[in-house]
C-alpha positions as CSV (number, residue, x, y, z in Angstrom):
1,M,1.5,13.2,-11.1
2,A,-2.3,12.4,-11.3
3,T,-1.6,9.2,-13.2
4,T,1.1,8.1,-10.7
5,V,0.1,5.3,-7.4
6,Y,2.7,5.5,-4.6
7,V,3.4,2.0,-3.3
8,L,4.5,2.3,0.0
9,N,6.0,-0.4,2.0
10,G,6.8,-0.3,5.6
11,P,9.1,-2.0,8.4
12,N,10.7,-5.7,7.3
13,L,8.9,-5.9,3.9
14,N,12.4,-5.9,2.4
15,L,12.7,-9.3,4.1
16,L,9.8,-11.1,1.9
17,G,10.4,-14.2,0.4
18,T,12.8,-15.2,3.5
19,R,10.8,-13.9,6.6
20,E,8.3,-16.1,7.9
21,P,7.1,-17.7,4.2
22,E,4.6,-19.6,6.1
23,I,2.9,-16.3,6.7
24,Y,4.1,-14.1,3.9
25,G,4.9,-16.5,1.3
26,R,7.7,-16.5,-0.8
27,A,7.5,-13.7,-2.9
28,T,9.6,-11.0,-3.0
29,L,9.6,-7.3,-2.7
30,I,11.0,-7.5,-6.1
31,D,8.0,-9.6,-7.2
32,V,5.3,-7.2,-5.7
33,E,6.9,-4.1,-7.5
34,K,6.9,-6.2,-10.7
35,L,3.2,-7.2,-9.9
36,C,2.3,-3.6,-9.3
37,R,4.0,-2.3,-12.5
38,E,2.2,-4.7,-14.9
39,T,-0.8,-3.7,-13.2
40,A,-0.6,-0.6,-13.5
41,K,0.4,-0.7,-17.0
42,H,-2.9,-1.8,-18.0
43,H,-4.6,1.5,-16.7
44,R,-1.5,3.4,-17.9
45,I,-0.9,4.4,-14.3
46,E,2.5,5.1,-13.3
47,V,4.1,3.4,-9.8
48,E,6.8,5.0,-7.7
49,F,7.4,2.1,-5.4
50,R,8.8,2.2,-2.1
51,Q,10.2,0.5,0.9
52,T,11.7,1.8,4.4
53,N,12.1,0.5,7.9
54,H,11.6,4.0,9.5
55,E,8.6,5.5,10.2
56,G,9.3,9.2,9.7
57,Q,10.3,8.1,6.1
58,M,6.8,6.6,5.3
59,V,5.3,10.0,6.9
60,D,7.4,12.1,4.4
61,W,6.1,9.8,1.6
62,I,2.8,10.4,2.1
63,H,3.1,14.3,2.4
64,E,5.4,14.0,-1.2
65,A,2.4,11.8,-2.9
66,A,-0.2,14.4,-1.9
67,A,2.4,17.3,-3.1
68,E,3.1,15.9,-6.3
69,G,-0.8,15.3,-6.6
70,A,-0.4,11.7,-6.8
71,M,-4.0,9.8,-8.0
72,G,-3.8,7.3,-4.9
73,M,-1.5,5.5,-2.9
74,V,-1.2,1.6,-1.8
75,I,0.3,1.5,1.8
76,N,1.3,-1.5,3.3
77,P,2.8,0.1,6.8
78,G,3.6,-3.4,8.3
79,A,3.9,-3.4,12.1
80,Y,3.2,0.5,12.1
81,T,-0.3,-0.3,11.3
82,H,-0.7,-1.2,14.8
83,T,1.4,1.1,16.5
84,S,1.6,4.4,14.4
85,I,-0.6,7.6,14.9
86,A,1.9,9.7,13.1
87,L,1.0,7.5,10.0
88,R,-2.6,7.4,10.8
89,D,-2.4,11.2,10.8
90,A,-0.4,11.6,7.6
91,V,-2.9,9.3,5.8
92,A,-6.0,11.6,7.4
93,A,-4.1,15.0,6.5
94,V,-3.9,14.6,2.7
95,S,-6.7,14.1,0.2
96,V,-5.3,11.4,-1.8
97,P,-7.2,7.8,-1.6
98,V,-5.3,5.7,0.1
99,I,-5.6,1.7,0.1
100,E,-4.4,-0.3,3.1
101,V,-3.1,-3.5,1.8
102,H,-1.5,-6.5,4.0
103,I,-0.2,-9.7,2.6
104,S,-1.6,-11.8,5.7
105,N,-5.0,-11.7,7.1
106,I,-4.5,-9.3,10.1
107,F,-7.6,-10.5,11.7
108,A,-6.5,-14.3,11.8
109,R,-3.5,-13.5,13.9
110,E,-2.6,-12.2,17.0
111,S,-4.5,-9.8,18.7
112,F,-2.3,-7.2,18.7
113,R,-2.3,-7.3,14.8
114,R,-6.4,-6.7,14.9
115,K,-6.3,-3.1,15.5
116,S,-5.2,-0.9,12.6
117,H,-4.8,2.6,12.9
118,I,-5.1,3.2,9.1
119,A,-8.3,1.6,8.0
120,S,-10.6,4.4,9.7
121,V,-8.6,7.1,7.3
122,A,-7.8,4.9,4.4
123,K,-10.5,4.5,1.4
124,A,-10.5,1.0,1.7
125,S,-8.4,-1.6,3.2
126,L,-7.4,-5.3,2.0
127,C,-5.8,-8.1,3.7
128,G,-5.4,-11.7,3.3
129,F,-5.1,-12.1,-0.6
130,G,-1.0,-12.5,-0.3
131,I,1.1,-10.3,-2.8
132,N,-2.3,-10.2,-4.9
133,G,-3.5,-7.8,-2.6
134,Y,-1.4,-5.2,-4.0
135,A,-2.7,-5.9,-7.6
136,L,-6.7,-5.4,-6.3
137,A,-5.6,-2.0,-5.0
138,I,-4.4,-0.7,-8.0
139,E,-7.4,-2.1,-9.9
140,G,-9.4,-0.3,-7.0
141,L,-7.6,2.9,-7.5
142,A,-7.9,2.9,-11.1
143,K,-11.7,2.4,-11.0
144,L,-11.7,5.4,-8.3
145,A,-10.1,7.6,-10.7
146,P,-12.0,10.2,-12.4
147,A,-13.6,9.5,-16.1
148,R,-10.5,8.7,-18.2
149,K,-9.9,6.1,-21.0
150,R,-8.9,2.8,-19.7
151,T,-7.3,0.2,-21.7
152,A,-8.3,-2.9,-19.2
């Protein structure tokens, strides 16, 4: 799995396209998945794309990505960003590089959204680029990968 990136999406991201489109846009989670797969294809990277509304499931997937030897993870923890010590500890416990992604700029929103428990243990954080943040995160992981042939 050294050429696989796990893209993990947290609560309410299944509602993209209809949930607060003035904040999150009209793109759906299917659109996000398509963008991730297209971006990864340029680097001969496979994508394991998932979404859950359950915190423990995300923790299990983080552990799975490490156990499977994934080259990296892109995580949009949704509201768990601001509340979950369990997700923070799971990211800290694995040696897989993690890029935290948020569609909106969490620092320009409500004060409770400005704290990320994930940022301090992630390799990088991206926010405010819309769904393009996912593509940027995959590009970043491709650049971090050990020397190997890339097509882009």
